[in-house]
C-alpha positions as CSV (number, residue, x, y, z in Angstrom):
1,M,0.0,0.0,0.0
2,S,1.2,3.4,-0.8
3,S,2.2,5.5,2.2
4,E,1.2,8.5,0.2
5,L,-2.5,7.7,0.6
6,Y,-4.2,10.0,3.1
7,D,-7.6,11.6,3.3
8,P,-8.6,12.6,6.8
9,D,-12.1,11.4,6.5
10,L,-11.6,8.3,4.5
11,T,-8.6,7.2,6.5
12,Q,-10.6,7.5,9.7
13,W,-13.5,5.6,8.3
14,L,-11.3,2.8,7.0
15,Q,-9.4,2.6,10.3
16,L,-12.6,2.3,12.3
17,S,-13.9,-0.3,9.8
18,G,-10.7,-2.2,10.1
19,E,-10.9,-2.2,13.9
20,Y,-14.5,-3.2,13.8
21,I,-13.9,-6.1,11.4
22,G,-10.7,-7.2,13.2
23,R,-11.9,-7.0,16.8
24,V,-15.7,-7.1,16.9
25,R,-17.0,-9.3,14.0
26,P,-16.4,-13.0,14.1
27,A,-13.3,-14.2,12.2
28,A,-15.6,-16.2,9.8
29,E,-17.1,-12.9,8.6
30,R,-13.9,-11.0,7.9
31,V,-13.4,-12.0,4.2
32,D,-17.1,-11.4,3.5
33,W,-16.8,-7.9,4.9
34,M,-13.8,-7.2,2.7
35,L,-15.7,-8.5,-0.4
36,F,-18.6,-6.3,0.6
37,L,-16.3,-3.3,0.4
38,C,-15.2,-4.3,-3.1
39,E,-18.9,-4.6,-4.0
40,Q,-19.5,-1.1,-2.8
41,I,-16.8,0.1,-5.3
42,K,-18.3,-1.9,-8.2
43,P,-21.2,0.4,-9.2
44,F,-18.8,3.3,-9.8
45,L,-16.5,1.5,-12.2
46,P,-17.1,0.2,-15.7
47,P,-17.1,-3.6,-15.8
48,E,-13.7,-4.0,-17.3
49,E,-12.1,-1.5,-14.9
50,Y,-13.7,-3.4,-12.0
51,R,-12.2,-6.6,-13.3
52,Q,-8.8,-5.0,-13.5
53,F,-9.2,-3.5,-10.0
54,L,-9.9,-7.0,-8.6
55,G,-6.9,-8.4,-10.4
56,E,-4.7,-5.7,-9.0
57,V,-6.1,-6.3,-5.5
58,Q,-5.3,-10.0,-5.9
59,Q,-1.8,-9.2,-7.0
60,A,-1.3,-6.9,-4.1
61,L,-2.6,-9.5,-1.7
62,D,-0.2,-12.1,-3.2
63,T,2.7,-9.7,-2.7
64,H,1.6,-8.9,0.8
65,L,1.4,-12.6,1.7
66,Q,4.9,-13.2,0.3
67,S,6.3,-10.3,2.3
68,L,4.9,-11.9,5.5
69,D,6.9,-15.0,4.8
70,Q,10.2,-13.2,4.6
């Protein structure tokens, strides 16, 4: 993730959402909540751009997973 991303409102909302998903919701729901966020983005992107977005998220997650193993 880029350390250059910052929006005072959005950052706070996402941090609160992350805390809620990580601490309050059951572990079995965490992935579904993340997919729900992706679904909230979907209406604002053309279908091909949404597909590309999901592919980029998948690549970023793969890179993140690999970095955890190092």
